[in-house]
C-alpha positions in Angstrom: 0.0 0.0 0.0 1.4 3.3 -1.0 1.7 5.9 1.7 -0.1 9.2 1.1 2.2 12.3 0.6 5.2 10.2 -0.4 6.6 10.5 -4.0 8.3 7.4 -5.3 12.1 7.7 -5.1 12.4 6.9 -8.8 10.1 9.6 -9.9 11.8 12.2 -7.5 15.1 11.7 -9.1 13.5 11.9 -12.6 11.9 15.2 -11.6 15.1 16.7 -10.4 17.0 15.2 -13.4 19.6 13.7 -11.3 20.6 10.4 -9.7 20.8 10.9 -5.9 22.9 8.1 -4.4 21.3 8.4 -1.0 17.9 7.4 -2.3 19.3 4.1 -3.5 17.5 3.9 -6.8 20.3 3.4 -9.4 19.2 3.8 -13.0 16.5 6.4 -12.5 17.7 8.4 -15.5 18.9 5.7 -17.8 15.6 4.5 -19.3 13.7 7.8 -19.1 16.1 10.8 -18.9 13.3 13.3 -18.5 10.8 14.3 -15.9 7.8 12.2 -15.2 4.3 13.1 -16.4 2.5 13.7 -19.6 4.8 16.7 -20.7 7.9 15.3 -19.2 9.9 15.2 -22.5 9.2 18.8 -23.2 12.0 21.2 -22.7 11.7 22.7 -19.2 11.8 26.4 -18.4 13.3 27.4 -15.0 12.7 30.5 -13.0 15.4 31.6 -10.6 13.1 30.4 -7.8 12.7 27.1 -9.5 16.5 26.6 -9.8 17.0 27.5 -6.2 14.2 25.2 -5.1 15.5 22.2 -7.0 19.0 22.7 -5.7 17.7 22.6 -2.1 15.6 19.7 -2.8 18.6 17.7 -4.1 20.3 18.0 -0.8 17.2 17.3 1.3 16.2 14.2 -0.7 19.6 12.7 -0.8 20.2 12.9 2.8 16.5 11.8 3.6 15.5 14.6 5.9 12.1 16.2 6.3 11.6 19.9 5.6 11.4 20.8 9.3 14.5 18.8 10.1 16.3 20.5 7.2 15.4 24.0 8.5 16.6 23.1 12.0 19.8 22.0 10.6 20.3 25.1 8.6 19.6 27.3 11.7 22.3 25.4 13.5 24.7 25.7 10.5 24.1 29.4 10.3 25.2 29.8 13.9 28.4 27.8 13.5 31.8 29.5 13.3 32.1 28.5 9.6 31.6 31.6 7.4 30.1 29.3 4.7 26.9 27.9 6.4 26.2 25.5 3.5 29.5 23.9 4.2 28.6 23.7 7.9 25.2 22.2 6.9 26.9 19.5 4.8 29.2 18.7 7.7 26.2 18.0 9.9 24.3 16.0 7.3 27.3 13.8 6.6 27.8 13.1 10.2 24.3 11.9 10.8 24.3 8.4 11.8 22.1 7.1 9.1 24.2 8.8 6.5 27.4 7.4 8.1 26.1 3.9 7.9 25.2 4.5 4.2 28.6 6.0 3.3 30.4 3.1 5.1 28.7 0.8 2.7 26.7 -1.0 5.5 23.4 -0.1 3.7 22.3 0.3 0.1 20.7 3.8 0.7 20.0 6.3 3.5 16.4 5.0 4.0 17.8 1.5 4.4 20.4 2.7 6.9 17.8 4.6 8.8 15.8 1.4 9.1 18.8 -0.5 10.3 19.5 2.1 13.0 15.8 2.3 14.1 15.7 -1.5 14.4 18.7 -1.4 16.8 21.2 -3.0 14.4 23.9 -0.3 14.7 26.4 0.3 17.4 28.3 3.4 18.1 31.5 2.7 20.2 29.9 -0.6 21.2 26.6 0.9 22.3 23.3 0.5 20.6 22.0 3.8 19.1 18.5 3.8 17.5 18.3 7.4 16.5 19.4 8.0 12.8 19.8 11.8 13.3 22.4 11.5 16.0 25.6 13.3 15.0 28.8 11.1 14.9 32.1 12.6 16.1 35.5 12.1 14.7 37.0 9.0 16.3 33.5 7.2 16.8 33.5 3.6 15.7 30.6 2.3 14.0 29.8 -1.5 14.0 26.7 -3.7 13.6 25.1 -6.2 15.8 26.3 -9.7 14.9 23.1 -10.8 13.2 23.1 -7.7 11.1 26.2 -8.9 9.2 24.1 -11.7 7.7 21.2 -9.4 6.8 20.5 -9.1 3.1 20.6 -5.2 3.3 24.2 -5.3 4.5 25.3 -8.1 2.2 23.7 -6.4 -0.8 25.5 -3.2 0.1 28.8 -4.9 0.6 28.6 -6.7 -2.7 27.5 -3.6 -4.7 28.5 -0.4 -2.8 26.5 2.6 -4.0 29.4 5.0 -3.4 33.2 4.6 -2.8 34.3 5.1 0.7 35.0 8.9 1.3 38.4 10.2 2.3 37.1 11.3 5.8 36.2 7.6 6.8 38.1 4.4 7.3 37.0 0.7 7.5 38.6 -2.3 8.9 37.7 -6.0 8.8 38.5 -8.6 11.4 37.3 -12.0 11.3 34.6 -11.2 8.7 33.3 -8.3 10.9 33.6 -4.8 9.4 33.8 -1.6 11.4 34.0 1.9 10.3 35.3 5.1 11.8 35.0 8.9 11.1 38.6 10.1 10.8 38.2 13.7 9.7 35.5 16.4 9.4 33.6 16.2 6.2 33.5 19.4 4.0 31.3 20.6 1.2 33.1 18.3 -1.2 31.6 15.4 0.6 28.4 15.8 -1.3 28.4 13.0 -4.0 26.8 14.8 -6.7 27.1 18.2 -8.4 25.1 21.0 -6.8 25.3 24.8 -6.6 25.7 26.0 -3.0 25.0 29.5 -4.1 21.5 28.7 -5.1 20.8 27.2 -1.7 22.1 30.2 0.0 20.0 32.3 -2.2 16.8 30.3 -1.6 17.0 30.7 2.2 18.4 34.3 2.3 15.2 35.3 0.5 13.0 33.4 3.0 14.7 34.0 6.3 
């Protein structure tokens, strides 16, 4: 049964004309490289607002955060010491536990990682954490509960990782058990697709 108010991930990526790795739907643009709908193949005209909105939506959908969560993170980023608040925002998004689990290759998508966390399958420094939005710190070690290493979500991700391991993370494997660690602070280059930070800044500067 389809949940009301939720757009299928495949259609979302087609609408944005971009594959968003965090959504886990590889191939969204291969068969139909145009927006969904009756007039999808017509050439699209963008207003400045439309460009700003789509750039913001790319970030929000990739990281799997609701609009209200996104706005809270933006306010926190704007209060940081970083003069570029979009870079501070990316830093926070990349360090969310659900995203860390995804970027370590323990899950095929951010939603799959979120589910693993909420089901108590993820350990941070040996302790179970079931809140996907928890911010991970440099040095924290991420592992899974023993039975999670036999789960199809993990095995599929290990066999076909959606993204390469980023430079600010490291992984180890001992006795067939993988662990991951955040070894540096992620910056704006951590975003695994092209986007224009200036358009995101413009969108929110006009709307407070």
